[in-house]
N, C-alpha and C positions, 0 to 999 in steps of 0.2 A: 647813782653811778650809771652811766650810759653804756650801751653796748660797744664792744670794740669795733674799730673801723674795719672794713673789708680789706683784703690784701691788694686789691687792684682798683683802679678808677678808669673810666672812659674819658678820654681827652680829645679835643678837636685838633686836627692837624691839616696841613696842606702838603700834598705830595707832588713833587716836581721830578719826574724821571723820564729820560729819553724823549724830551719834548712835550710830554703830557703834563698837564697841570690840573689837579683835582683836589677838592676838599673832602675830607673824610674823618673817620674816628679811629683812634688807636687805643688799645688797652695798656695802661702804664702801671707799674708796680707802685704801691704806697711805700713811703719812707717816713717812719714815725719815730720821734724821740722815745726811747725806752730807758727807764731808770731802774737800776738794780738796787733795791733797798733791803738791807739786812738788819733785822732787829731794830727797825726804825731809823737807821742811818744810811744815807745814800753812799754807795760805793763807786758807781760808774754810770754814765749816761752815754748811749750810743744810738745811732740811727739804724733802724732795723725794719724788716717787713713784718707787719703784725699778724703773723700766723705761727703755729707751733711754738708759742711763747713759753709754755711750761717746759718744753724740751730745751729752749734757749736758756732759761733760768737754771735748770739743773746742769746742763752741759757747761755753761760759763762757770758755775760754782765749782765744778770738778776740775775743769781745765786750768782755772786760775788758782787752784790750791786753797780755795776758801773752805771747802769740805774735802774729806777723803773718801766718803761713801754717801750714796743717796740718802741713807737712813739718818744722816746728820742734819738734814732739813726736816724740821718738825712741823712746818706749815708753810703754805704758799698761796698767795692771792695774786690775781692779775687784775689791776684796777685802772680803769680809764679815767684820766684827769683832763682838765681843760687844755693843757699844753702837751699832752702825750700819755704814755702808759707807764705805770709803776708795776714792777715785779717785786712784790713784797714777800720776803722770806724770813722765817724765824729759825734760828740755828740751835743745835744742841749747845748746852752751856759752855763746854770747853772750846768749841769752835767759835761761838759768839765772843767769848773773852779774848781769844787770840786775834780776831778781826778788830775788835775794839782797841786792842793794844797797837795794832798796825796803824789804825787810823790816827791815833794820838801822835805817832811818830812820822806821819807822812809829810813830805817836804812841799808838795804842791800838786796841781792838777795834772791830768794825764790825757793822752790821746786815745782813740777808740781801739787801736790794736793792742796796746800795752796798758791795760787798765789797772789802776791801783799800785803802780810801781813808785818807789821812793827815791831811786837813784839810778845812775847809769848801770851800776852793777846789777840792780834788780831787773833791769830791762833784759839782761842776758843771764837770767837765773839758771842755776844748776838744774839739769834734767836727768831723769832716770835713764839708765843704759838699757836699751832694748836688746835682748838676747834671743828672741824668738827664732826657732829654726824653720819658720814658714818658707816654703818655696812656691813660686807662681810663675807661669809661663808668660812670655810677652803676648801671645795670642789671647790668653785669658784676660789680661789687662785691657787690651784693645777691645775685646768683645764686651767687657764690663762697661767701658766708657760708652760704647755704642748703645748698650742696653739702657744705661742711665739716661742717655739723651731722650729716650722714648718715655721715661718716667718723670720728666721735668714739666709737669703740667703748667706751673706758673710761668716758666720761661717760654713755653710754647705760646702762651697768651701774650706775653710782653716783650720777649727777646731782650730782657734787661736785668736778669737776676743770675746769681751764681748758684751752683748746687754742690753739695757734698754727698757722696754715696758710699756704701759699704757692701762688699761681697766677700764670701769665703770661696777659695778656689774649688771648682767643681759644682758650685751652686749659683743660683741666680742672684742678681743684685737684691739685697734684702731690705735696705732702708735708703731713702733719699730725702734730703731736706734742702729747701731753697731760701735764699734771702738776698737782698741787695748788697749785703756785705759778705765777702768770702769767709771771714773769720766767724761771723754770725752763723753762716750755714754749717760750718764745722762744729761750732758749739751746739747747734740744734741737733746735729747728727750724734754727737757725744751723749746728749741728754736722751735722745730716742733709744740709743743702744743700751744705756744704763737702765732706763725704764723697762726695756724688754729683757734685761738680764743677759745680754749678749756681750762677749768679750771682744774688744777691738784687736786683741793680740792674735786672733785666729784668722784675720783676713786683711783686706786691702782697702785703704781709703782712696776714693776718687774725688778729684776736684776739677771744676770747670774754670779755674783761674790760673794765674801764675803762682809759683810756690814761693811765698815770702817767709821770713823767719818766724813770724808769729804762728803760721800754719804748722811749721815743723815743731815749734814748742808745744802747741796744743796736741799734735799727733803723738809726740813723745809722752806727754802727760797722760794721754789715753792708753799708752802701751801699744800703739799700732806699729807694726814692723815695716809696712810699705805704704808710702804716700805717692800717688800718681796723679798727674794733672795734664791738661791739654796744652798748657804753656810752659815756659822754661822757668827754672829756679833762679833766685838771686845767689850771688857768691856767699853772702853771709848765711843764707838758708842752707847751703851745701856744707859749709864748715860746721854749722850747728848739727845738721843731720849726721854727718860723719862722726862727730864726737858722741852723739846719742845712740848710734847704732841703727839709725833709720835708713831704709833703702828709699832713694828718691828716683822716680821715673817721670820724666817730663816729655813735653812735645808729643803726647800720645795722639797718633793719627791712625787712619785705617791701614796704612802700610807699615806701622811699627811704632817705635818709641826710642827714647834716649835714656840710658841709665847712668846716674852720676855718682851715687854712693852705695856701698855694700851691694855690689852687683851680683854677688853669689846667690842672692835670693831670687834672681830672675834667671830661671833655668830654661835653656832651650832644648835640652835633651835629658831623658830619664836618668842617665848615668852621671849627670853633672853634680849631684848633691854632695857626694863624699868629698871630692876634690874642692868644691866651692866652700864647704863648711870648714875644711882644713885651712883653706887660704884666708878665711876671715879671721 
């Protein structure tokens, strides 16, 4: 078994800008096939950045409902293969049995954002209703996004990866994870928080991407009350977030943000809380 590949590679490029023409080198992020293998059976394969893979394995398992608690993973190996990486996980007997039953009834293959689904109804699976009374100011979200940018070491090198971060109002950004895939970055964040024993219900998830429906589904599965991103949400993401009780803040810039669902959690004045909670 060989060592895992590094998360970046140096690639040759030719830069043509404002009349100048020069040859040079750029750092590019690696994109590697990663297979999730539970109890010897393959569940999903996706392209991912080969770092923080233990976090990815745990976060994916939690967010996709394969396990309910980290303790239900009895063992984990990260194995380099000729064609990619296998994340090999062994589950508690009840969870392993439930997954085996799901596999036997699966209709066909799936895409990277909605792994292991069996039907259109499964793609829009029921989500827990988030009832957290968390309040956060717009300034705190803007500051958190700015702070997260400084913690994105891989993106600073490559300018080509997404990040997911977590902060609790009044505290610094606690955890940041990066990946070529936005949903992978969020799964890695979920795994990192679970391994650290931190509850997503106490803070805000930050994303450097648009807000798509699978990000809302994963945030709701984590129990996160606020999901904020630098880009705008899709309409389906907003309908899903509204039904799940998740606050969506998008288009986060230095001058502010836009709030789309459950706006009562975004408080601009200390006395907003009572009226906002009543209105929700």
